[in-house]
C-alpha positions as CSV (number, residue, x, y, z in Angstrom):
1,A,1.9,81.4,1.0
2,R,4.1,83.8,-0.7
3,G,7.1,81.9,0.6
4,P,7.5,77.8,0.9
5,N,6.1,75.9,3.7
6,L,8.7,75.5,5.9
7,A,7.2,72.3,7.8
8,I,7.3,70.0,4.9
9,G,11.2,69.5,5.1
10,I,11.4,70.2,1.4
11,F,14.0,73.0,0.1
12,Y,14.2,73.7,-3.3
13,H,17.5,76.3,-2.7
14,G,19.7,73.7,-0.8
15,S,18.3,71.4,2.1
16,T,21.7,71.0,3.9
17,D,21.9,72.6,7.2
18,A,24.8,74.6,5.7
19,A,22.2,75.8,2.5
20,L,19.6,76.9,5.0
21,L,22.4,78.9,7.3
22,K,23.4,80.9,3.9
23,N,19.8,81.2,2.6
24,I,18.8,82.8,5.7
25,S,22.1,84.9,6.0
26,G,22.2,85.9,2.6
27,G,18.8,85.8,1.1
28,I,18.0,83.9,-2.3
29,P,18.5,86.4,-5.4
30,G,15.7,86.3,-7.5
31,T,13.3,85.5,-4.8
32,E,11.4,87.8,-2.4
33,M,13.5,85.9,0.4
34,P,15.7,88.6,2.1
35,G,19.3,88.4,3.8
36,L,18.6,88.2,7.9
37,F,22.0,90.1,9.1
38,Y,22.1,88.4,12.2
39,S,25.0,86.4,13.9
40,S,25.4,82.9,12.5
41,D,24.7,82.0,16.2
42,R,21.1,83.3,15.9
43,V,20.9,82.3,12.4
44,W,21.8,78.4,13.6
45,Q,19.1,79.1,16.2
46,I,16.8,79.6,13.4
47,V,17.8,76.4,11.5
48,A,17.3,74.5,14.5
49,Y,13.7,75.7,14.9
50,I,12.8,74.9,11.1
51,R,14.4,71.4,11.6
52,S,11.9,70.9,14.6
53,L,9.0,71.7,12.6
54,N,9.9,68.5,10.5
55,S,11.9,66.2,12.5
56,S,9.0,63.8,12.1
57,V,6.3,63.3,9.8
58,G,4.7,60.6,12.3
59,A,3.3,57.2,11.8
60,Q,1.1,56.2,9.1
61,P,-2.5,56.2,10.4
62,P,-4.7,53.2,10.1
63,G,-6.6,52.9,7.1
64,D,-6.2,51.9,3.2
65,P,-5.1,55.0,1.0
66,A,-6.2,53.2,-2.1
67,Q,-9.6,52.5,-0.6
68,G,-9.7,56.3,0.7
69,A,-8.6,57.4,-3.0
70,L,-11.8,55.7,-4.4
71,L,-13.8,57.2,-1.7
72,F,-12.6,60.6,-2.2
73,R,-13.6,60.3,-6.1
74,S,-17.2,58.3,-5.2
75,K,-18.1,61.0,-2.8
76,H,-17.3,64.1,-5.5
77,C,-15.0,65.6,-2.9
78,D,-12.9,66.9,-6.3
79,Q,-16.3,68.9,-7.0
80,C,-14.4,71.3,-4.4
81,H,-11.3,70.0,-3.7
82,R,-8.0,69.9,-6.1
83,V,-5.2,67.1,-5.8
84,G,-2.1,67.2,-8.1
85,G,-3.9,69.8,-10.4
86,E,-7.2,67.9,-10.8
87,G,-10.2,69.4,-9.5
88,D,-12.2,72.6,-8.7
89,R,-10.8,75.5,-6.4
90,L,-13.8,76.2,-4.3
91,G,-12.2,74.4,-1.1
92,P,-8.6,73.6,-0.1
93,D,-6.1,72.4,-2.5
94,L,-5.2,68.9,-1.0
95,T,-2.2,68.4,-3.2
96,N,0.4,68.2,-0.2
97,I,-2.3,68.5,2.8
98,G,-0.7,65.4,4.6
99,A,2.5,67.2,5.0
100,A,0.7,70.3,6.3
101,R,-2.0,68.9,8.8
102,S,-2.0,66.1,11.4
103,V,-3.7,63.3,11.4
104,N,-6.2,64.6,14.0
105,H,-6.8,67.5,12.1
106,L,-7.8,65.6,9.0
107,R,-10.2,63.5,10.6
108,Q,-11.7,66.5,12.4
109,S,-12.0,68.1,8.7
110,I,-14.1,65.3,7.7
111,V,-16.3,64.7,10.8
112,D,-16.5,68.4,11.9
113,P,-15.6,70.8,9.3
114,N,-17.0,73.7,11.4
115,A,-14.2,73.2,14.1
116,D,-11.4,75.2,11.8
117,V,-12.6,77.6,9.2
118,R,-9.8,79.6,8.0
119,E,-10.7,83.2,6.8
120,R,-10.2,82.4,3.2
121,F,-13.4,80.2,3.2
122,W,-15.7,82.2,5.5
123,V,-19.1,82.5,3.4
124,V,-20.6,85.6,2.0
125,N,-24.2,86.4,1.7
126,L,-25.1,89.5,-0.1
127,T,-28.1,91.3,-2.0
128,T,-27.2,94.9,-3.8
129,S,-29.9,97.5,-3.8
130,Q,-31.1,96.1,-7.2
131,G,-32.2,93.2,-5.4
132,K,-29.6,90.6,-6.8
133,A,-28.5,88.5,-4.5
134,Y,-24.8,86.4,-4.3
135,A,-23.3,83.6,-2.2
136,G,-19.5,82.8,-2.2
137,F,-16.0,83.2,-0.1
138,L,-14.8,86.1,1.2
139,M,-11.6,87.3,-0.7
140,N,-10.9,90.7,0.4
141,E,-12.8,93.0,2.1
142,D,-11.7,97.0,2.4
143,T,-13.6,100.3,3.7
144,Y,-15.4,100.6,0.2
145,T,-15.6,97.2,-1.6
146,V,-15.9,93.5,-1.1
147,Q,-14.1,90.9,-3.2
148,F,-15.6,87.6,-3.2
149,M,-15.4,84.1,-5.4
150,D,-18.9,82.7,-6.2
151,M,-19.8,79.1,-6.1
152,E,-19.2,79.0,-10.0
153,E,-15.4,80.0,-9.0
154,Q,-16.1,83.8,-10.5
155,L,-14.7,86.9,-9.0
156,H,-16.8,89.8,-8.0
157,S,-16.3,93.2,-6.5
158,V,-19.1,94.8,-4.9
159,A,-19.1,98.6,-3.6
160,K,-20.5,98.6,-0.1
161,A,-22.3,101.5,-1.0
162,D,-24.7,99.3,-3.3
163,L,-25.4,96.5,-0.7
164,A,-28.7,96.1,0.8
165,Q,-28.1,93.1,2.8
166,Y,-24.4,91.8,4.0
167,K,-23.5,89.0,6.3
168,V,-20.3,87.1,6.5
169,E,-20.7,83.6,8.2
170,K,-17.5,82.0,9.5
171,I,-18.8,78.7,8.7
172,S,-17.8,75.7,6.3
173,K,-19.7,75.1,3.1
174,M,-18.2,71.5,3.3
175,P,-20.9,69.0,5.0
176,S,-19.9,67.0,7.9
177,Y,-19.4,63.0,7.3
178,R,-19.9,62.1,10.7
179,E,-23.1,60.0,10.1
180,S,-22.7,59.1,6.3
181,L,-19.4,57.6,6.7
182,K,-18.2,54.5,8.6
183,E,-15.2,54.6,11.0
184,N,-13.5,52.5,8.6
185,E,-14.2,54.6,5.6
186,V,-13.2,57.7,7.8
187,D,-9.7,55.6,8.0
188,D,-9.5,55.2,4.8
189,L,-9.8,58.7,3.9
190,V,-8.1,59.9,6.4
191,A,-5.7,57.6,5.4
192,Y,-5.5,58.9,1.9
193,L,-5.0,62.5,2.9
194,W,-1.9,61.8,4.7
195,S,-0.6,60.0,2.0
196,L,-1.1,63.4,-0.1
197,R,3.0,65.1,0.3
198,P,5.3,66.8,-1.7
199,K,8.1,65.2,-3.5
200,E,11.6,66.7,-3.7
201,A,12.5,68.0,-6.9
202,G,14.3,65.6,-9.3
203,R,12.4,63.0,-7.6
């Protein structure tokens, strides 16, 4: 996530084909974006590929986004997820999730969250040699240490030499709502998540 999401069709340094060609070829001053010194024909192929990523946002799914927003709050989804800077950070930030995930993926994340668990949200369970137990989300691991964020959003770094027990589970902390939500409620929640999209600068 060091650079912008190229799949949402919003480019803050110019969104025309010519601007994309210039930015790809010459880079963007003041940013990490380097220039690619390819022939213009090859850069145009890159531009065409980027356009294909966001050529269609798809039809709005069935369901009532307003009812979905109410359901999102009543089910306390904001205790783990942020939307527009509000909520907690234990789960993924959903501010622009509608532009980043398909309707099918949004539905799957509600009814079967274990189907796709990204590494950032793998669950760490460990016990130190002093008997102190921790649980949280894996942030980084190297030869000597483990870094993770606990359920209170506190960051920790623990030396592996000090561990008595260490286990990483590739499962989601999010519960499945397959049984607790009616089908129309799932539709409403999906419609709300699909509506969460970025607005272009200046709008």
